[in-house]
C-alpha positions as CSV (number, residue, x, y, z in Angstrom):
1,X,-0.3,0.1,0.3
2,X,0.7,3.4,-0.2
3,X,0.5,6.5,2.2
4,X,0.2,10.3,1.6
5,X,-0.5,12.6,3.9
6,X,-1.1,16.4,4.1
7,X,-1.9,19.7,6.1
8,X,-3.8,21.9,4.8
9,X,-3.9,25.8,5.1
10,X,-5.2,27.1,8.7
11,X,-8.9,27.1,9.0
12,X,-9.7,28.8,12.0
13,X,-8.3,31.1,14.8
14,X,-9.1,31.2,19.1
15,X,-7.5,33.2,21.3
16,X,-7.2,32.2,24.9
17,X,-4.8,34.1,27.1
18,X,-1.5,35.1,25.9
19,X,-2.2,32.3,23.3
20,X,-3.1,32.0,19.8
21,X,-4.3,28.7,18.5
22,X,-4.4,28.2,15.1
23,X,-6.4,25.2,13.5
24,X,-6.2,22.9,10.0
25,X,-7.1,19.5,8.9
26,X,-4.5,17.0,7.9
27,X,-5.5,14.8,5.3
28,X,-4.8,11.1,4.8
29,X,-5.1,9.0,1.5
30,X,-4.1,5.3,1.8
31,X,-3.9,3.3,-1.7
32,X,-4.2,-0.5,-1.7
33,X,-3.2,-2.2,-4.9
34,X,-5.3,-6.0,-4.9
35,X,-4.2,-8.9,-7.5
36,X,-6.2,-11.8,-7.3
37,X,-4.3,-14.0,-9.3
38,X,-6.2,-17.2,-9.4
39,X,-8.8,-18.3,-11.7
40,X,-11.9,-18.1,-9.1
41,X,-13.8,-15.2,-7.6
42,X,-12.4,-14.6,-3.9
43,X,-13.6,-13.0,-0.5
44,X,-11.1,-10.6,0.7
45,X,-11.5,-8.6,3.8
46,X,-9.1,-5.9,4.0
47,X,-8.0,-4.4,7.4
48,X,-7.2,-0.8,7.8
49,X,-5.4,0.4,10.7
50,X,-7.2,3.2,12.6
51,X,-5.2,6.5,13.2
52,X,-5.9,8.6,16.3
53,X,-8.3,11.4,15.6
54,X,-9.0,10.3,11.8
55,X,-12.3,10.0,10.5
56,X,-13.0,8.4,7.2
57,X,-14.0,10.8,4.4
58,X,-14.0,8.8,1.6
59,X,-13.6,5.2,0.6
60,X,-15.3,3.1,-2.1
61,X,-17.3,0.8,0.3
62,X,-18.7,1.1,3.9
63,X,-16.7,-0.3,6.4
64,X,-17.1,-2.3,9.3
65,X,-15.8,-1.0,12.9
66,X,-13.3,-2.9,15.1
67,X,-11.6,-1.7,18.2
68,X,-8.2,-0.7,16.2
69,X,-9.3,-1.3,12.5
70,X,-11.8,-0.4,9.8
71,X,-12.4,-3.4,8.0
72,X,-13.7,-3.6,4.1
73,X,-15.3,-6.5,2.3
74,X,-14.3,-7.1,-1.2
75,X,-15.1,-9.1,-3.7
76,X,-12.4,-10.3,-6.4
77,X,-13.4,-11.4,-9.4
78,X,-10.8,-13.9,-11.1
79,X,-7.4,-12.3,-12.6
80,X,-8.5,-8.9,-11.7
81,X,-6.5,-6.4,-10.1
82,X,-8.2,-3.4,-8.3
83,X,-7.0,-0.4,-6.4
84,X,-8.5,0.7,-3.2
85,X,-8.3,4.1,-1.9
86,X,-9.3,5.2,1.0
87,X,-9.5,9.0,2.3
88,X,-9.0,10.4,5.9
89,X,-9.0,13.3,7.9
90,X,-8.2,14.7,11.3
91,X,-8.3,18.2,12.9
92,X,-4.6,19.3,14.3
93,X,-3.5,22.5,16.2
94,X,-0.7,24.6,17.0
95,X,-0.3,26.5,19.5
96,X,1.8,30.2,19.8
97,X,2.4,32.2,22.9
98,X,2.0,35.6,21.9
99,X,4.4,37.4,24.3
100,X,7.0,35.6,22.2
101,X,6.4,37.5,19.6
102,X,7.4,41.3,18.8
103,X,5.4,43.9,17.6
104,X,6.7,43.1,14.2
105,X,6.3,39.8,14.0
106,X,2.4,39.8,15.6
107,X,1.8,42.3,12.9
108,X,3.4,40.0,9.9
109,X,1.5,36.8,11.1
110,X,-1.5,39.6,11.1
111,X,-0.9,40.7,7.3
112,X,-0.7,37.3,6.4
113,X,-3.8,36.0,7.5
114,X,-5.9,38.8,6.3
115,X,-3.7,38.3,3.0
116,X,-4.3,34.5,2.6
117,X,-7.5,33.7,5.1
118,X,-9.4,36.7,4.8
119,X,-9.9,36.6,8.8
120,X,-9.6,40.9,8.6
121,X,-12.3,41.7,11.1
122,X,-11.3,38.8,13.9
123,X,-7.7,40.1,13.5
124,X,-8.1,43.7,13.5
125,X,-10.4,43.1,17.1
126,X,-7.2,40.8,18.0
127,X,-4.6,43.4,16.8
128,X,-5.9,46.2,19.3
129,X,-6.0,43.6,22.3
130,X,-2.5,43.0,21.5
131,X,-1.5,47.2,21.3
132,X,-2.9,47.7,24.4
133,X,-1.2,44.7,25.9
134,X,2.1,45.9,24.7
135,X,1.2,49.6,25.7
136,X,0.0,49.0,29.0
């Protein structure tokens, strides 16, 4: 099998105390290549390991859930090869301590989110709070 994963852009921000939390999704894709070399139809049970925090987004068949695996039942035709792809997603976050940033670094971070993620109103509110903390 082949595994691929990708972190997506930040989709949500939250602030608590002096911390900034950036939330993003991590997508995972597993591709199984299966070949029936026999002249008979075969039933195959594919046990795909569960990964902490991940939920299945797409799969060619509905899985049965076991404590540690997602179990898929496949019917393989004689001399047939199939590709079985499972897409999963989990939400992750990064935490930043705001007092570790200089005013210039904070402004650069704000500019990034304004340009990339359209968090304009939320960041201007946060910027006002940060200015207040820095000044007083």
